[in-house]
N, C-alpha and C positions, 0 to 999 in steps of 0.2 A: 662754789666748788671750782677748783682749778686743777687741771691735770697737766703735768709737765712730763716731757720725755727727753731722753738723751740719745742721739743717733749713735749707732755702733758701726764703725767702718771695718771691713775686712782688709786683707792685705792688698787687694787689687783696687778696692774702692769702686767697683762696678755696681750700679744699681741692679738689684735682683729681687725677685718675688717668688713665692711658693707655687709649685705646680698645681696645687689644688685649686687656687684661684683661677689660673689659666684655663684649667679643664672646665670649670663652671661657666666662665665667660664663653668659651667655645660652644658648650652645649646650649646655652641660652640663645646665642646668635643663630645656631643651627635651627633651633625650634622656631625662632621668629622669622627667619628667611625661608625655611623649607629646604628640602634637598637641592633643588635646582639653584636657588639663590645662594645657598651656602657653597655649592660647588663653584659658582662664579667667583665668590670671595676667595676660596682656597686657591684657585688658579692664579689669582692676582697677588698672592702672598710671596714674599721672598722664599727661596727654597728651604732654608733652615726652619722657618716658621711653618711652612706648608707640611714639612715632614712631621711636625708635632700633631697634625691633624690625623695622620695615619698611625702614629705611635705616640699616644699621649704620655706626658711626663708623669712620674710618680708623684702622688700628692705632696710629699714632703721634700721633693727635689727643688733645689734653687735654680731658677731660670733667669737669664738676663731680661731685664724689664723691656728691652727692645722687642721681644716677642709679643708682649702685651700691646705695645704700641703698634706693631705691625698688624696684629689681628683687629684691634679696635678701629684704627684709622682706615684700614683697608675695607672693613665692613661699612664704615661711614661713607666712604667714597663709592664703592662698587655694589654694596648691598642696600644701603639706606638712602643712596643718592643725595648725600649731604644733609639729611635731616637729623640734626643733633638731638631732637626730642626722642628719636628712636634709641639713641645711646643712653639717654636718661632712663629709658625703660630697660635697656640691657643692664645698667648698673643696679636699678631697683630689683629686678628679678634675680640677678646674681647674688646680691647680698641677702635677699629674703631666703634664698636656698641655703646660703651658708649659715645664716642665723638659725634657721630651723635645724640644720645639722648640728650646730653647737648647743643650742638651748632646747630644741624640740618643743614640748608643750609648755615649758616654763617661761618662754620669752614673753607671753602675753601677761604674765604676772609681774613683769619688770617695768619700771618707769622709763620713759624716753631718756631721762637724765642718766640713768644707770647704763642703758644700752650705748648711748653716745660716749660715756666715760669708758666703758669697756672697749668700744671700737677704737678710741684713741690709744689705749694701751696695746691693743692687738696690732696696730699699724706696724710696730717694730717686730712683732712676731712673724708677720707675713711679708715684710719688706726689709731689705738691707741696703744701706748706703743710698737711701732715697728720701731723705728729709724726715720730718716729724709731723705728727698730727696732735693738736692740742685743743681741748674743749674747756670753755669758761662759761659757767652759768651766769646769766645776766638777769634772770628773773625767775619767778616761781615756775613759769611754763615756757622758758626760753633759754637758749644758750648760743654762743658763738663758737664756731669750729674754725680753727686756723690750720692751714697747710703751710708749712715753712720749709724752704730749702729743698723742695721736691726736684730731683735731678732729671727724672724721666717724664717729660711732658710732651704730649703728641696731640695731633688734631683729634678732638673729641674727648680728651682726658677730663676736662672739667665738667662736661655734660654727664659723663659716666660717674664722676664722683658725686654730682648732685643727686643722681639716681640712688647711689648707695646711701646717702644721708636720708633720702625720702624713705628708703626701705626700713631704716632704723625706727622712724616714726610709725610706719605702717605695722611693723612687726609687733609693736606694743599695743596695737588696737585702737589708737586715737584716730578719730575720723577727721578732725579738723587740724591739719598741720601744714605748715609752709616751710620751704627751704629756699632761701634767697641768697644769691651771690651778691655781696655788697662791696667787695674790694678784690683787685688783682685778677688772676686767671690769665687768659691769653696764652702766651708762650712763657710767661714767668713761672717760677716754681713756688710762688707764694699766693695764697688766696684766703679770703674770709667768707664764710657762709653764716647766715643767721637762721636759726631754727626756732620756730614757734609752734607749740602744740596747744590744742583747744582746751577749754575748761570742761567740756563734756566728758563723761566717763568713757573709758575705752570700750570698744565694741566687744561683746561677749562672743 
């Protein structure tokens, strides 16, 4: 299976993402850090992003991706003290929430391959002018996921994405799954992750 996508550029070409995702990430970080820790992060945010904590964007509103970068990288530095594993958990919890919102009880009936396929297609639904996501099945229980031409990359971005991919595995109920960064990342907008899920049946 190979999933291809074509990026769509608006008239400005500015990377943007839906407000729904931003609100979910903010809620997860708030829960993980607690009120005091989240307040520390909020005070360290640039004014425009901090304002979104007081007046969250509408779910379907397009936001500059810089706001995501501000929130995640500031949480990494001031809330999680540089521990990127905590951002993996932010990504995992955020996508678990969104998958449950989209699929509810049906997600556990879906295969990891289907969820990754769907996630690749949804990238352009929730992102504008920010590259593409492409999934290629490499075996019966494995696939590679390629991020290509991502324009908005910030400290902690790839740790967050790894968590999102882990959530796709978890949501389908497979207990034995791994997500490994095999190429790219850093400050580049290109990366490759390998996903492998176990031969055991999904958890009931």
